[in-house]
N, C-alpha and C positions, 0 to 999 in steps of 0.2 A: 504494500500500500504506500502511496506517496506521502511525503511529509505534510502534515496539516498546516495551513497558513491562514493568516488574518489579512484580508484585503481592507485597508483603511482608506476611506474616501472623504476628504474634507478640503474645501477651498482655502481655509485659513492656514497659511504655511506654518506659523509658530505653533498653533495648537496641534496640527498634524505631526510636526516633528517631535514635540514633547510627548504626545500620546504614544507615538511609535517607540520612542526610547524607553518609556515606562513599561510598555508591554514586553519589549525585548528583555528587560530586566526580570520579568516574570517567566522568561523562557519561551515566549510566544514569537515565532517568526512572523514578521510583518512586511507586507508589500504596500507602499503608499501611492495614492493617486490624488492629484489636485482637482480632478473633475471625474465625471462618470463616463467620459467618452470611450475609454479603452478598457474598461473593467470587464465587459462581457467577452472581449477578444481573448482573455486569459482564463475563461471559465468554460466548463462543459458539464455534461450530465454526470461525469465522474469526479467533479471538483470536490476535493477533500479539504474543506475549510469553511470559514465564516466571513461574512461581509459586514463591516461596521461603516455606516455612512451617515453624514450629516443630512438632516432632512431639508434644510434650506441651502441651496447652492445655485449659482447662475447656470444657465443652460439646463442640462438634465438634472432635476432635483432628486432627492432621496426617494420620494414616492414613486416617481417614474422608473427609477432604477430598480426599486422593489418589484414593480410589475413586470419589468423585462426579465429580471432574474427568475421570477416565478413562471414566466412563459418558457424559460430554458429548462428549469427543474424546480418544481414547487417545494421541494424539500431541502433546498439550500438555506441555511439559517441567515437571516438578515436582521441586524441590530441597528435601530435608528437612534441617532443622537439628536436631541431636540432642545430648543430654547424654551423658556417658561411659557411663552404664548402659543407653543405648538403642541401642547399636551393633548388637546382634543383631536388634532390631526394624527398624532401618534397612536392614540387609542383606535382611531379609524383604521390606521395601518395594521394594527394588531388583528383586527377583524378580517383584514384582507390578506393576512398570511405572514406578517412580520414576526420574527421570533421574540423580540423584546424591544423596549426602548429605554433610553437613559436621558434624564433631564440634566442639563448643565446647571451648575458645575457638578462633576462626579469625581470620585476618587479612582485612581488607577486600579486599586485592589478590587473595587466593585466591578469595573469594566472587565478586568481579567477573569473574575469569577463567572460572570455571565458568558464570556467567550468560551471558557473551559466547558461549561455545561452545554453550550451550543455545539462545540466540537465533539463532545461525547455523543450527542444525539446524531450528529452527521455521520460519525463513525459507525454507529449502529445501523443507520439507514443503508450505508454502502455495504456493510457486512451482510445485512439481510438480503440485499439484492444479489450479492455474490453467491450466497448459499442457495437462494432460489434458482439461480442459473445452473449451479452445480447439480441441484436436485432435478433438473430438467423441467422446472416450472417456468412460468412466464417471466422472461428476463427483460433487461433494460430496453433492448432493441425492439422487442415485441410491444412493450409499453409505448414506445415512441412511434412505431410503425405497425399499428395493430391490423389484424385481418387474418381470416382463416382460409381464404381462397388460395389456390395453388400459386397464382402470380405473386402474392405477398409472401408466401413461404419461400419461394424462389428468390425474391428480392432480398429478404433478410439473410438467406444463405450466401448470396453473392456479396452483400455488404461485409459479412463476417470474413469471407475469404479475401476480399480486396483490402479491407480496412487494416489488417495486420501487416500489409506490405507498405512500401513507400512509393508505389506506382502512381504516377499522374493519372487522373481519372476524368472521364467525360460523363456527365449525367444528363440524360435526355428525358423530357417529360412535358406534359401539357401544363399550362398555367394553373397554379394552385394544387398540383398533384403531390407536392412535398419534396421538391428537389433539394431545397436548402436543408430540410430535416435530414435527408440522406447524407448530404455533405457533412453536416455536423456529426452525424453518427460515425461516418468514416474517420473523422478526426478524433472523436472521443474514444474509439477502440484501437487507435494507432499508438505507436510509441511516442508520438508527438502530442499526446493528449494534454499534457501540462504546459504546453507552449502556446503561443498566440494562435487564434483562429481569426483571420482577417477576411471579412466579406466585402467584396467590391462589386457594386452594381455598375456594370459597364455601360448600360443604357443611360445612367443618371450622371455620369462624369461630364463636367463642362468641357466642351471640345477644345477651347483655347488653353485649358489648364491640365488636360488629361495626362500629358507626358510628365509634367511636374508632379501630379498627384501620385502617379505610379512609381516613378524613378527618383523623385526628389530633385533638389537643385542646390547649387552653391549661391552664396550672396552675390548679387549683381548679375546673375545668369540672364535675367530679363527685367524690364522695367517693373518696379514694385517688389522685386526679390531683395528685401532689405537684409535678411539673414539666411543662413543655410538651413535647409529643412530636409528631414528624412522623408522618403516617399513611402507609400503603403507596402511596397515589396520589402523594404528594409525593416519596417515595423513587424513584419511577419517572420523574421529570421528565426529558424529553429522550429517553426510551426507549419501551419497550413494556410494557403491563400485560396479563397474561393472567388473565381471570376464568374459572377452571375450574368447570364445572357451574353456569353462571349461573342456571339454573332453580331453584337452591336459595336464591337471594337472597330474603330476606323481602319480601313485597309492598310494605310501607310504605317500605322502603329503595329499592325500584326507582324510585320517583318522584324521589328525591334523586339517584340515579345517572343518571337520564334528563337531569336538569339539567346534570350534569357532561359528558355526551356532547354536549349541545346548545351549551353555553356555554364549555366547557373552562376552568372555574374551580371551586374548592372553597372551603369555609369550615370552618375547624376548629371543633370543639365548644368552646363558651365564648367564641367570637370573632365579631366582625362584619366582620372584614377578609377581603376576597376575594383568594384566591391564584390567579394564572394557572397553568394546567396544560397543558404541551406534552407530550402523550403520544399513543401509538397504542394503541387498545383492541382486544384479541382475546378473544373469548369462546368457550367450548366447551359443548356439551350432548350428552348421550346420549339425551335424551328429545325428543319432537316438541314444539317450543315453540309451534307453531300450535295443537296440541291443548291445551297448557297455557293458551294465551290463551282458547280456547273454554271451558275449565273454570274460568276466572276466577282462575287462579293466577299468570298472567304478563301484564304490561301489553302491550297491542297496540302502543302508541306506542313503547315501549322496543324491542320486537322489530323494528319497521320502521326505527327509527333505528340499531339495532345491526348489522343484516345488510346493510350497504352492499355487502359481498361475502360470499358463502357458499361454503364448501368442504365437500364430503361425503367423509369418509374411509371407504373400503370395508372391510368385514369380511373375514376370511379365507374365509368361505363364498362371498363374491363374487369371490374370486380364488384359487380352490383350486389352480389350476395353478402358483401361486407357492410353495406350501407346501414341496415338497421342497428346492428351492434356498435358500429362506429359512431353513429349519431348518439346513441345512449351514452357512450364513453365521453363524447364531446360535451354533452349536457352535464354530466357529472363534473367535468373539468371546469365548465363555465360557472356552475353553481359554487364551486370552491373558490374560483377566481373573484366572483362578485360577492362572496360572503353570504350566499343564499342557502336556504335549506335544500336538501336534495329534492329535485323536481321530479314528480311522477309524470311519465310521458304516456298520454292516452293511446290506446291501440290504433285509433283512427289516424293520429298524427304519425305514428311509426309507419303505418301502411302508406300514407301519403308520401312520406319521405322516401320510402323504398321504391315507389313507383315513378316518381318524377325524375326529370333529367337534371344533372348537376354540371353544367358546362364549366363552372369555376372550380370543380373538383373539391378536395378536402377543405380548401380555404372558404369556399362558398357554403359548404355544409357546416363548418365551424361558425360562420356568421349566423346561419340559421339557428344553430344550437344556442348561441348567445341571445338572439332575439327571443327564443322560446323561454329561456331562463328569466329574462328581463320582462317578459310579458308583452313584448312588442310585436304587433302584427303589421304586415305590409299592406293589408287591404283584404277585401272579400275573397280574392283569388289566392291568397297566401295559404299553402297547405299546412302551415304551422299554427293556424288559429286554434286556440284551445276551446274545445267543445265541452260544455257541462254535461254530466251524465251521472248515473247512479249504478253503473255496472258493478257486479260482484267481482272479486279478485279472480275467480275461476274464469269468468268471461273475458277479463282483460288478458289473462295468461293465454287463453285459447286464441284470442285475436292476434296476439303477438306471435304465437307459434305459427299460425296460419300465414301471417305476413312474411316471416322468415323463410318458410318453406316455399311460398309462392315466388319470393324474390330469387331464391336459389335456383328454382326450376327455370325461371325466365332467364337468369344469367347464364345458364348452361344450355340454352336453346332447346329445352325439352328433354335433354338426355338425363336420365335419372341416376345412372350409376355414379357419376361424380357428385351428385347431390347427396345420396345417402352416405357415401364415403366421407364427404366433407363434413356433414352434420354428425358423423359418428354414430349412426343408427343402422339397423339392418334393413335390407330390401323390403322384408315383410312389414316392418314397422312403418317405413315410409309410405307403402301402398295403403296401409290402414289409415294413416293420418290424412292422406290425400282423399280417400273415400269419405272420411269424417268431415273434412272441410270443403268438400265439393270441388276438389282440384284435379279429379281424375282425367278430365278432358280439356279444361279451360286453359291451362298454362303450357300445354304441349305444342311445340311448333310443328307445322305440317311436314317440314323436310325430314323429320325423324320418324314419320309414319312407317310402321312395319318393322322397326328395329326391336331388338330384344328388350331395350330399356323402356319401351312404350307399353309393356304389359301392365295390367291392373286397371 
């Protein structure tokens, strides 16, 4: 297990330095940050430590950082430091998942005691996850990329195989399918897990500054370059760099990036000095880069150098049988995130979710789960409108079971063998349930007529 660390985030330099020194006297290793901008780059699902952050900071404040950390891993302890007037805000943060809060002024002994308890809790969380994985139970990767369909089983297997290597990787998938989640998972199970993870959105980089953003510059390299600056590539040394939507990288810059891939060196703007670069590159694309090569918008040599390993992330359309259970998980996560009671999802909502199209994939489904938990309806046509009813529990269970089976049959085009294998039931049990719920003919596609799997 890696050494447990304290990430201390505070914009007041004197307080940050004195707090760090005091904690180190108590034997606690501390990494300090003057703002929250780069904290998440050094964290992952396996982060073995605690975050202590001031609640009031310019830019990204402590509350925003708390929410972003919880999106990454809801069980990372975050301790908020507050001024006297922020106690109500801190109490609200506790309801939203903060581990604890301390009101200024506080003693180093008090802070060290809270940190040690938080570290003990984090250690138990990570150990429990490890033991569950060893026992063959649902592990970290399955929690982050849930799904019982074969395409998801294959995806997790491929991530485990590639993640342990240092191979540059290309991730292909539709918008919202989870490409960045896959990239994060690759980083977190790699030997680089405790080093930076730098995500770069190639489509959002300002065209006139893109080279400086990536490679850095020396003072005077161009008008306005008052002082030297590291680029994002250098910030990622020792870790992983994610180039999100690499197809958006300008064509002339692709040649320079190809050199970085080949030689693992960079040269800052305005400098002739070569800087070694120890990083792993992961790139994502929602477009067919082979087609982009054919259209002259993407370099063929860059594509072939980049895709040492390729991972295809399936859309929800390709794993429709996962939708009901995935929606229920997203509802649970949203309820925890917003500090709400666990929401009971009516069977008709689950059925509507299972049957509709989700062009925005998991991202769109997550937004729908958030709306459901918050009680927000988009309008009369919204399938997530909560309908009042007085159904018995047995009726709700039956309706849910019917929707899961119907979704699975539809997802497999009427072929039943993969359905009962995926659901872990016998052929006879599936036929009995289809008869019970009136699914014997309705969900079977015509092209499978006459096959062995159409019996019943």
